[in-house]
C-alpha positions in Angstrom: -0.1 0.0 0.1 1.2 3.7 -0.5 0.1 6.8 1.2 0.9 9.9 -0.8 0.3 13.4 0.0 2.2 16.4 -1.3 2.6 20.1 0.1 -0.5 21.5 -1.8 -3.0 18.8 -0.3 -5.7 19.7 1.7 -7.8 18.1 4.2 -8.6 15.1 2.4 -7.0 11.9 3.0 -4.0 10.9 1.4 -4.1 9.0 -2.1 -3.4 5.0 -1.8 -2.0 3.2 -4.8 -0.8 -0.5 -5.2 2.7 -0.7 -3.7 5.5 -1.9 -6.1 7.8 -3.0 -3.4 8.8 -6.5 -2.5 6.7 -8.2 0.3 7.9 -7.0 3.9 9.6 -3.9 2.3 8.7 -0.6 3.7 9.9 2.8 2.4 9.2 6.7 3.7 9.9 9.6 1.9 9.9 13.2 3.4 6.9 12.0 5.9 5.7 14.6 8.1 2.7 14.8 10.4 2.0 17.2 13.2 -1.0 17.5 15.7 -2.7 20.6 17.3 -2.8 20.6 21.2 -5.2 22.7 22.9 -3.5 24.5 25.7 -6.6 25.5 27.5 -9.7 23.8 28.4 -13.0 25.6 29.1 -14.7 24.5 32.1 -18.3 25.5 31.6 -20.4 26.0 28.3 -20.4 29.6 29.1 -16.4 29.8 28.9 -16.7 27.7 25.9 -19.0 30.1 24.3 -16.9 33.0 25.1 -13.8 31.5 24.2 -15.1 30.5 20.6 -12.5 31.1 18.0 -9.9 32.4 20.5 -8.5 29.1 22.0 -4.7 28.7 22.2 -2.9 25.7 20.4 0.4 24.4 20.3 1.8 22.5 17.2 3.5 19.1 18.1 5.5 17.5 15.2 5.1 13.7 15.5 7.3 13.1 12.5 9.2 15.8 10.4 10.7 15.0 7.0 11.4 11.5 7.8 13.4 9.2 5.4 13.1 5.5 6.0 14.1 2.4 4.1 13.5 -1.2 5.8 14.5 -4.2 3.9 12.4 -7.4 4.1 13.0 -9.5 6.9 14.2 -6.8 9.3 13.3 -6.6 13.0 13.1 -2.6 13.5 12.8 -1.5 17.2 11.7 2.0 17.7 12.6 3.9 20.8 11.9 7.4 22.3 10.2 9.2 25.0 6.4 9.4 25.4 5.3 11.7 22.6 8.2 11.4 20.6 6.1 9.8 17.4 6.5 6.1 17.8 2.8 5.1 17.8 2.0 7.8 15.1 4.5 6.2 13.0 3.0 2.8 13.1 -0.4 4.3 12.8 0.8 5.5 9.6 2.3 2.2 8.5 -0.8 0.7 9.0 -2.9 3.2 6.8 -4.7 4.3 9.9 -3.2 7.9 9.9 -2.3 9.7 6.7 0.8 11.9 6.6 0.4 15.6 6.3 3.3 15.3 3.5 5.5 12.6 1.9 4.8 9.2 0.8 4.7 5.7 2.5 4.9 2.5 1.2 4.3 -0.8 2.6 4.8 -4.1 0.6 2.6 -7.1 1.2 0.1 -8.0 3.9 0.5 -6.0 7.0 -1.0 -7.2 10.5 -1.0 -4.7 13.3 -1.3 -5.0 17.2 -1.3 -1.4 18.1 -4.0 -1.1 20.7 -5.1 -3.6 23.1 -8.5 -5.0 22.1 -8.5 -3.1 18.7 -11.1 -4.9 16.7 -12.7 -6.7 19.5 -16.6 -6.1 20.1 -17.1 -5.7 23.9 -20.4 -7.8 23.9 -19.2 -10.9 21.9 -17.2 -13.7 23.8 -13.6 -14.3 22.9 -14.2 -17.2 21.0 -16.4 -14.9 19.0 -14.2 -12.2 18.5 -11.3 -14.8 17.6 -13.5 -15.6 14.5 -14.2 -12.1 13.6 -10.6 -10.7 14.0 -9.1 -13.5 12.1 -11.7 -13.0 9.6 -10.7 -9.4 9.1 -7.0 -10.4 8.4 -8.4 -12.7 5.6 -8.5 -16.1 7.5 -11.4 -18.3 6.4 -13.8 -19.8 8.9 -12.5 -23.2 8.2 -8.9 -21.9 8.8 -10.0 -20.3 12.0 -12.1 -23.5 13.2 -8.7 -25.6 12.5 -6.4 -23.3 14.5 -9.2 -22.3 17.2 -7.6 -24.9 19.7 -4.0 -23.5 19.4 -5.2 -19.8 19.6 -6.9 -20.6 22.8 -3.9 -22.3 24.1 -1.4 -19.7 23.2 -3.6 -17.1 25.1 -4.1 -19.3 28.1 -7.6 -18.4 28.3 -9.4 -21.6 28.3 -11.5 -20.7 31.4 -12.7 -17.5 29.9 -12.9 -17.9 26.2 -16.6 -18.2 26.3 -17.3 -15.1 28.2 -17.9 -11.6 26.8 -14.6 -9.7 26.3 -15.9 -6.8 28.2 -15.3 -8.8 31.3 -11.8 -9.2 30.5 -8.6 -7.1 31.9 -6.4 -5.4 29.6 -3.7 -8.2 29.9 -6.4 -10.8 28.7 -7.1 -8.2 25.7 -3.3 -8.5 24.9 -3.5 -12.3 25.1 -6.1 -13.0 23.0 -5.2 -10.3 20.2 -1.5 -11.7 20.0 -2.7 -15.3 19.9 -4.5 -14.3 16.8 -1.7 -12.4 15.4 0.5 -15.5 16.0 -1.6 -17.6 13.6 -1.2 -15.2 10.8 1.3 -15.1 8.3 2.0 -11.3 7.7 4.7 -9.7 5.6 4.8 -7.0 8.1 4.0 -7.3 11.8 3.4 -3.7 13.6 3.6 -4.0 17.4 2.8 -1.2 19.9 4.0 -1.8 23.5 2.5 -5.2 23.4 4.6 -6.6 26.4 3.5 -3.7 28.7 1.0 -5.8 30.3 1.0 -9.7 31.1 3.5 -11.9 33.1 7.0 -12.7 32.5 6.4 -16.3 31.2 3.9 -14.9 28.6 6.0 -12.1 27.6 8.8 -14.8 26.9 6.4 -16.6 25.0 5.5 -13.5 22.8 9.1 -12.8 22.3 9.6 -16.2 21.3 6.8 -16.1 18.5 8.0 -12.8 17.3 11.3 -14.4 16.5 9.8 -16.9 14.9 8.0 -14.3 12.7 11.3 -12.8 11.7 12.9 -16.3 11.1 10.1 -16.7 8.4 11.2 -13.4 6.6 8.4 -11.3 8.0 9.4 -7.4 9.0 8.9 -6.4 12.4 8.6 -2.9 13.4 8.4 -3.0 17.2 7.7 -0.3 19.5 8.9 -0.7 23.4 10.5 1.1 26.1 12.0 -2.2 27.2 15.8 -2.5 26.5 15.9 -6.0 27.0 12.8 -6.9 24.5 14.2 -4.6 21.9 17.7 -5.8 21.9 16.1 -9.5 22.1 14.0 -9.2 19.1 15.3 -6.5 16.9 18.5 -6.5 14.6 18.5 -2.6 13.9 16.5 0.3 15.8 16.0 3.7 15.5 15.4 6.8 18.1 12.6 8.9 17.5 12.8 12.6 19.3 10.8 15.5 18.3 9.4 14.2 15.2 13.2 13.4 14.0 15.0 10.2 13.6 18.5 11.0 16.1 19.9 7.7 15.4 19.7 4.5 13.2 21.9 1.7 14.0 21.9 -1.6 15.9 19.9 -1.7 19.4 22.8 -1.7 21.6 24.2 1.8 19.9 20.5 3.1 19.9 20.0 2.4 23.5 23.4 3.9 24.4 22.7 7.0 22.8 19.1 7.2 23.9 20.2 6.2 27.5 22.9 9.2 27.6 20.3 11.9 26.6 22.0 13.2 23.4 18.7 15.0 22.6 17.0 17.5 24.9 15.0 15.0 27.2 15.9 11.6 28.5 13.4 9.1 30.0 14.0 6.1 32.1 13.2 4.6 35.5 10.0 6.4 36.0 12.1 9.9 35.9 11.7 12.4 32.8 14.0 15.4 32.6 12.7 18.2 30.6 14.5 20.9 28.6 11.8 22.7 26.6 12.0 26.3 25.4 8.0 26.6 25.0 7.2 28.1 28.4 6.4 31.5 29.6 7.3 32.6 33.4 7.4 29.2 34.7 8.6 25.7 33.3 8.6 22.1 34.3 12.0 20.7 34.6 11.6 17.2 36.0 8.6 14.6 36.3 8.8 11.1 38.5 6.9 8.3 39.3 7.9 6.9 42.7 7.0 3.7 43.9 6.3 2.1 47.4 10.0 1.6 48.3 10.7 5.1 47.5 12.5 4.2 44.2 11.8 5.6 40.7 9.6 3.1 38.8 6.9 2.8 35.8 5.4 -0.3 37.3 2.7 -0.5 40.0 0.2 -2.8 41.2 -3.5 -2.0 41.7 -3.8 -0.9 45.2 -0.2 -0.1 45.8 1.1 3.1 47.1 1.6 5.7 43.9 3.6 9.2 44.0 4.1 11.7 41.3 6.8 14.4 41.8 6.9 17.5 39.6 10.0 19.6 39.7 9.3 23.3 38.4 11.2 26.8 38.3 9.6 30.1 38.7 11.9 32.3 36.4 9.8 35.4 36.7 7.6 36.4 39.6 4.4 34.3 39.2 1.9 32.2 41.2 1.7 28.7 39.5 -0.7 25.8 39.9 0.3 22.1 38.9 -2.2 20.4 37.2 -2.1 16.6 36.4 -4.1 14.2 34.2 -4.2 10.6 34.1 -5.3 9.0 30.9 -5.5 5.4 29.3 -3.0 4.6 26.6 -5.9 5.6 23.9 -6.4 9.0 25.7 -9.4 8.5 27.5 -9.5 10.7 30.5 -9.2 8.8 33.8 -8.9 11.6 36.2 -7.7 15.1 36.9 -6.5 17.2 39.8 -4.4 20.2 40.8 -2.7 21.5 43.9 -4.6 25.3 43.4 -5.5 25.4 47.2 -2.0 24.7 48.6 0.2 27.7 49.8 2.8 26.7 47.3 0.3 27.7 44.5 0.4 31.4 45.8 4.0 31.4 46.0 5.2 34.3 43.4 8.8 34.2 44.3 11.3 33.0 41.6 13.1 29.8 42.5 12.8 26.1 42.2 10.0 23.9 43.5 8.9 20.6 43.9 5.4 19.1 44.7 4.4 15.7 45.4 1.0 14.1 44.7 0.4 10.9 46.5 -2.3 8.1 46.3 -2.1 5.6 49.3 -3.8 3.0 47.1 -3.5 3.2 43.1 -7.2 2.8 42.1 -6.4 1.4 38.7 -6.8 -2.0 36.8 -4.4 -3.6 34.4 -3.1 -1.3 31.5 -0.9 1.2 30.4 -1.7 4.8 31.6 -0.3 8.3 30.5 0.3 11.4 32.5 -0.1 15.1 31.5 1.4 17.8 33.6 0.5 21.6 32.9 1.7 24.7 34.8 -1.0 27.4 35.1 -1.6 30.8 36.6 -3.1 30.1 40.1 -5.4 33.3 39.1 -6.9 33.3 35.7 -5.5 29.9 34.7 -2.9 31.3 31.8 -0.9 28.4 30.8 2.8 28.8 31.5 4.5 25.5 30.3 2.4 22.0 29.5 3.8 18.4 28.6 1.3 15.9 27.3 2.3 12.3 28.2 5.2 13.5 29.9 5.2 10.0 31.7 3.6 6.7 31.5 3.4 3.6 33.6 1.9 0.2 33.6 -0.5 -1.2 36.3 -1.0 -4.5 36.9 -4.3 -5.8 38.3 -5.0 -7.3 41.8 -8.1 -9.0 42.3 -11.2 -9.2 39.8 -12.9 -6.7 37.8 -12.8 -4.9 34.3 -12.4 -1.5 33.0 -9.7 1.1 33.7 -10.8 1.9 37.2 -10.5 -0.4 40.2 -13.9 0.1 42.1 -13.1 -2.2 44.9 -16.3 -2.9 47.0 -17.9 -6.0 48.6 -20.4 -8.8 47.4 -22.8 -10.0 50.1 -25.7 -12.2 49.8 -29.0 -11.8 51.6 -32.4 -12.8 51.7 -35.3 -10.4 50.5 -37.0 -9.1 53.5 
């Protein structure tokens, strides 16, 4: 397939033509994609009407004039900080997003596992969703029936396969989605953080199957924050930052450059350091996730203590409020809060600050979550500095339930009066 859109293109979707590339070959030429982020959120209908046409935006480049060639049979790892453009790249390779300009060509059949549960119907059972998902990828009903036992066995969901998938955790979604993908024979396999949830044994099984895909000649494009996973699977890696390919080489060389912080920001171990010129009066300098033992981490269990630390600097006299938003990996809002009522939010003196948001028990179920942080004027809510998806973490479920929020509670049985 081919996505092509020039500089003079309007808002219409990019043209698609039959690719002449060999199966498994990928070619990008001058590919760019940007998004507009709203810097202020209206809280009431009145504010929405009054601010109509006067909203403040910030442009974010996910990719900028990227050229990339991937030979058939390559296992390409894609690394970078949150918001660096990794998932956008995969969605454009899958044909979900068009480029603003440039051309994208992918040869052969493409199978993507980009988001947990993508393509599943919540009211269908796991077995019915296997049939639906495999059919979407071109498998006949006879082929699905012949492979159903292998799919169920690989997913390790024998006891849940006839339950509606709306009752599944994020990890169960991933198991079922990967089990279907494992039975396909794609020329190009796109994987986005598929190992972010799930136990170590299942992760090892997935990595072994990915390696088998590569040995069969399939091209793998694998997004992951795990250095171990990328170096285990991939023969080549690229580091994305600010829409640019910072380095293209062996996984070891790419991770060495990435970890040493060649670019303006470096992420790892639950801490993100920030050097961003797009700020006014006050700026965020670091964000950290802290676990129960006081160490930086991006892995938590449902019900565990959770702490978020934000370092910021008041450069010019100003009273700044720190606002925090937690979202699911696909952008759905979970919760938001700020420290507007705290004394530090009224302190206008220049200098560094550190604020800490603490949850005694993390009320989330299994999944991958992202955090947005913003500095706003305490009076008037003027935006000073904001970073979307500045940190991310994985939560592993403890107990039963489904959905992103752990509601807790008790079940009792009684006799009607």
